[in-house]
N, C-alpha and C positions, 0 to 999 in steps of 0.2 A: 647323202648330203646332210650336214648338221647346221642348225641355226646358231648365230652368234650368241654369246652368253648375255650381252646387255639386252638383246631382244627377248630372250627367255625370262630374264628378271622382270622386264616391263610387263610381259604378259601375265606373270604370276601376281604382280601387284594389282593389275586391273581385275583379275579374277577374284582375288581376296576382297577388294573393295566392293565389287558387285555382290558377292555373297553376304558381306557384312550389311550392306544396305538392304538386301532382301530380307534378312532376318530381323533387322530393325523395323522394316515395314510391317512384317508379320506381327511383331510385338506391339507396335503402335496401333495396328488394326484391332488386335485383341483388347487393348486398353480402351479404345473407343467403343467397342462393342460392350465392354464391361460398364462403361459410363452410361451408355444408352439404356441398358437393362436396369441399372441402379436408379436412373431418373424415372423410368417407367414404373418401377416398383414403389419408388417414393411417392409419385403422383397417385398411384393406386391406393397407397396407405392413407394419404391425405383425403382422398375421396371417401374412403371408408370412415375415416375419423370424423369428418364434418357431418356425416349422416347420423352419427351417434349423438344422443342427447347429452348436454352438458349444462353447467351452471355458471353464470357470470353476473357480477354486480354492475349495474349501469346507473347513471344519474339522469333523472328527468327534471327539467326546469318546470316551475309553476309560477303563475302570476294571478293576482287578484284583479278581476275585471269589474267594470261598472261601479267603481268606487266613487262615492260622492266627493265633491271637491273639498269639503270641509273635514273629511275623515283623514286621520293620521294613524298609520300603523306604528304602534309603539314597541312592538316586539323587536328583538335583535334581528338584524337583516338575515333572513334565510330564504333562499329561492330554489332549493333543490331537494328532491326526494330520492333516496337511494333504494333501488329495487334489485333484489336477487332474482334472476330470471332463469328458468330451465327451458331449454329449447334446443333444436338441432344446431349443428355448427354453422350451417349456412346463414341462418338468421342472426346468430350471435356475432358472427364476423361483420354482418351488415351494420350492427350498432356502433362498430369502431369507426365507420366512415360517415355515417349519417345519424345524428341524434334526432330522436322523435320530437315532434312539435311540442311546445310547452303546454302543460295542463292548465286549463282556464278554470279558475274558481270564482264563481259569480258572487259578488259581495252580498246581494240581497238574499241569495239562497242559503248562505251559511252564517251570516252575521247574527249574533244573539244580543239580547237586551243587556247582558252583563258586560258588554264591551269585548266580546271574544268572537273571532271567526273560527268556528269549530267544524272540522270534517272528521267524522268517525271512521273507523277502520273499513267497514263495509263500503261506505261511499268512496273512500280513498282508493280502494281496490278497483271499483267500477271506473273511476276517472283514469287510473293508471292503465287499466286493460285496454282502453280505447286507443292508447298510444303504442301498443305492442302488437306483434304479429299474432294472428289467430292461434297459431300452434304453441304460443308461449304460455308457460305455467309460472305464476307468481309464487315464489318460495317464501319470500319475506319482504317487508317494507319497513324502512326506517325514515322518519318515525312511524309508529303504527297508527297514530292519529295525528292530525294536523291542527294546531291551535295557535292563533295569532291574536294579540291584543290590539285594540284600537280605541281611539276616542274622537271626539268632535272638535279638536283643537284646544282642549284645556291644557294650560301650561303655566309655568312660573319660572322666574330666574332665581337661582340659588348660587351661593359661593362654592368654589371648589376647595375641598379639604385634601391636603397632601398626606398620603400614607406612605412614608418612605424612611429608609435607614440610609442616611448620607454621611459618609466619612471621608475626611481629607487624607491626603498622603502624609507620611511622616514629616513633621516640622512645618506643616501647612495648616491653614485655618479657613473654615468656610465663612466667607464674608457675605454671600448672597444666595438666597433661595427664592426664586420668583416664578409664579405660574402665569402663563399667558395663553388664553384669557384667564382671569381669576374668577369669573362667573360663567355659568352656562344656562341655557334654557332647557327645561325638562318637560316632556309631554307624558301624561299618565292620566289615570282615572282620578276623579276628585278625591276619593279616599286615600289613594297613594300619594297624591300631591300634598295632602294635608299632613302626611306622616314624614315627609322629607324636608329637612332644613339645610342640607348641603349635599354636594355631589362628591363622593369620595373616590380618589384615584385607586387603581389597583396597586397592591403593595409593590414597591420598587426598592431594590437594594443597590446602592451605588457606592463604590469604595475607591480609594487611592486617587482622589481628585487633586490635581496640582495646578489648575489654571481655570480658564473660562470654558464652559462646555454646555451643550443643550441636549435634552432628551425628550422624545415624544412619549407621553404617558397616557395610556388608555384609562377611561373611567370605569369604575367597578360596575359590573352588570347587575341590574335589578330587573326581575321578570316583570314585563309590562311597562317598562320605562324606556323612553327614547331620549337621548341627549343630543343637543345641538350646541357645539360640535361634540363628536364622540371621543375625542382625545384632546389633550392640552400639551403645551410645550413647557418644560421645566428648564429654567435657566439657573445654573449653579456656577459660582465663582469661588476659587480658593486662592488665598494669599499666604505669603510667608508668615509664620507664626512669630509673635513678639510678646515678651513678658513685660508688663507695665506695673508701676506702683504709683498710687496717688495718696495724698493726705486729705482725708475726708473729715469735715467737722462733725463733732458729736452733738446730736440734738437731744434735748430733754423733754419728755412728755409727761402729762398727768401731774405736773408740779402745782401744788396749791398756791393761791395768791399770797398766803401768809408766810411763805418761806422762800428762801433763795437757795437753789441747788447749784453747787459748783463741782465740776469733774476735772480730774487731772490724769492724763493730758486731755486737752480740749479737742484734739484731733487724733485720728487713728489712721495708720497706714493700711491701705487695701491694695492687695496685689491681684492681678488677673491676667488672662491670656486673651489676645485679640490678633487681628490681622494687621500687618504693617500699614496698609492704606487706611485703616480705621482709627489709628492712634489719635490723630488730631481731632477726631469727631467725638471723643470721649473725654469728659472732664469730671472733676470731683462733685460738681452739682448734680451729676447723673446718679450718684449713690446717696443712700440715706442710712446713716448709722444712728441708732437711738439708745438712750438710757431711760428706763421707765421708773418714775418715782415710786410706783406701787411695789417695786421690788425691794424697797428699803425695809418694809416690815418683814419680808421673807428672808432678808439677808441675815445669815447666821454669824458671820465674822465681824459685822459692823464696820468694815473697812473698805470694801469694794462693791461695785455694782456690775452686773453683766451687761455686755454690749450686744446689740442685735443689729445685724445687717438686714434691713427691712427691704430696701430697693436697690436693684442694680440693673444696668442696661443690658438688653439682649445681646449686644455686640461684645460684651465682656464675659468670657467664659471662665468658670472655676474661680469666682471671686473669693478671696480669703482675707480676713483681718489679721494683722500682725499680732494683736492681743485681743482677748475676749473679755477683759475686765478693766475697770478704771477705778482709781481712788475717788472719793467724793467728800464733800463738805456741805453741811446744811446750816444755813443761817436764818434765824427768825426775823421777820420784818416787823 
């Protein structure tokens, strides 16, 4: 007796599917076994690695304790010490999750009469070692010694001096440069205070200004000096540039009472550049153009005298006279 063909085909499909699943199961089992041994070997390697000594840089906080209420630390704010530590991996990993307690530097123990809190390298190593594991070896400390300046509240108020290169965009004109605040309080030793008459900003370069803007500018650091505040705000405005010309009267100086000096023309045209919003604030009275009678004796052609632009307002940039000489006439009284 023979089986129908459709039954034979169905049996073959089932057998093939079963065999295929069996081989896939074997392969997946081998892969899982491979992963298991890979994980075990990885863990074994990590265990060996963390037992080996290694080096790592860690940061330790420090604080000055028992500081009198009238004492002001005038050094730049620094509250960390960088330490390169050599230790086994277990302990080095521990520093990643838990930072040691801050090092306490007692003011009375390290304050000197010269206005310094000074901790030498040997003392600093002792203080640092107390915050590390017993097995730790200190390779290096930065800084090697700790020095902080202080005073007993001596201070004075000084103006802020701007050190900056400020340039407007093309066809624009700087109409305002203002510092806020324009004075700061400085704390320092009496000798340093006597030598400082202004607080200079750090050099700042600002270009391509075409409107109103503000910048925060830090004050230039001086060792042993503390500023309050430590930075100022710089306000800068730029306006569209405009060319302006004014007729300025010529004034005569050093003329003896016995003579009358006449010059031709009696006014000279002065051109300058300013911002559009400033034009109405500038007049001919803001300029001073002079002729000096003493130049008569030095005049070789006996016909003209030199003109001098003595005064011009700060809002008028690149002032220029249309002519630099005038004719003159002297009459005796």
